[in-house]
Structures are given as C-alpha cells and as structure tokens.
C-alpha positions, 0 to 999 in steps of 0.5 A: 901072233903080231897083228898090224892094221893095213894102214900101219906106217913102219920105218926101218933104220938103215944103220945098225943100232946098239941093242943096249939102247932103250926108250930114250936112246931109240927115241933120240934116233927116231927124232933125228932120222924121222922128225915129227914121227915119234908120237905118230903111232908108227913103228920104228924098226932097228937091227944090230950089226949082225942082224940077229936082233931086232927092236921095234919102238912104237907109241902105244897111246899112253906111252912107248913100248918096245918089242924085241926079237932075238934070232937063235940062228940066221939073220934078218934080211935088211934091205935099203928101204926107209919105210916098209908096208905091213907085208914087207915087215912080216916078210922081214920077220920071216927072213925074206928080203922084201927088196928082192921079192918086189923086184922079182914080182915087178919083172914078172908083171912086165 
C-alpha cells in the first residue's frame, strides 16, 4: 500500500518519457521542467507514450528512489495538470482521470 502525507507535492510531466531513463535522465528532466524542486521531497510522475508504464522519482532524504508500475491491461489517464494533490495521484493510479472528476464535481456544486 502506498501512503503519502496530505502535504505531498506531486508533479506530473505532461510529455511522454522513454521508460529506459533512470535516475540521471529523469533528474535532468525534472531540473528542466521544475527548477529547484529536485531535492524538495516532491514526487515527479512520468508516463510513457502508450500510458501503460509509470515511473515516480523522489528524493528519499539520503538518495533518489524510483517507483515503477506497469499495467498489464488498460492505461493511466493523463490529464493536462502540472501538479497533482494526493487524491488526484491516487485516482491516476486507479485509472480515474482527475480533470474530468474535478469538472463534474464543480458543476454539481454550482
């Protein structure tokens, strides 16, 4: 079970990434897209072109760690958001598109 604090900052890379990239390659992308955030403890989410593989890079106080998930069927639903909150990230892992859910929620509230 993956647990994240409510204050976790999660950044989503909008462009597809070659899943052969490891620590150095993903770190370089983070520095380009999110300057100054690499060692902040935030999570950086990357998807491949087919949206069937996900890598999450994060700083774990004494080094980098990568969490990698490959779906056997289906795809991750990638929105256009740059940042995600914990709930959006968990929905992404479950295959729910956060942008659509948020839009429907806001319409119901009005």
